[in-house]
C-alpha angles and dihedrals in degrees: 000000000000106000095225092048091046092050092048091047090050093047090053092047090048094053092052091046093050091051086058097052093091088062095056120120113269094222144348100032118174120259113261119205113221100170124022113173108306093344130094108061088123089066093065144057115227103228112190133005104299114127097238108177142156122260127177095272106022152004105265143194123183105153143027139188110262126347102263137065139047120318118177144135099230128197119244087220128067120226130197111173111021152126118238126191121191130182108204141171122201135174119241095267097042124129116203140129144165112263118204144181090015110194092193136009095197088103108359108207144147086269096054092040137034110249128206096201131226105183114118093180099044105154089232103043094195091096099025128126112343096020129117096229115247091358111057125018126232120259119265114269097035112243115255113227102156118118099014142069115268138180121223121187127186127189116196117184119159109312093341123096126174128187124198126184121199089344096310122109107238103170144006139175140179093202102076119135111255098217123113121242146152124286122236134196106213129223116188103145147321121042119318126186129180114187099170131021121172131171133191122193114226 
């Protein structure tokens, strides 16, 4: 997809989705499956140049055109208060993450969104794997996710956001923005696989 056209399409979809945030269930929404094995590409917009594609057991990215810019699979729906659960596999050098409550997608960054990071080898480990970038630091030592399947869960309710990785709480904050926004699965290098992604509005 042409990057400019993809960004414009996503911006339009985001505006429509954000308008619908007020109508979300107040609590106890059903789990919605966004990725199930190699199925689910139709639930996302491919924003950027990463080669996201379906394989038999997962949605995968392992390359991109160039080394700069925004590369995400982004939901067509905006979410405000929610739980999200993602099963992922990355190699040791991969850079990924779950981007949430994005206030803007032009550009879409860890400043315009909240990011639950998946980046074991981040040069500054303060906000490496398990962190909420810029809000809650990663555990010490940084969790190792490369080379195996992992499960990350994020609960966002009002200003509170909690991240757990493989059943262990790794980050929490009471300073999250309360706006709704799309959710993005980031690709910024290495090999990234998502085999199950589910979300439940709260």
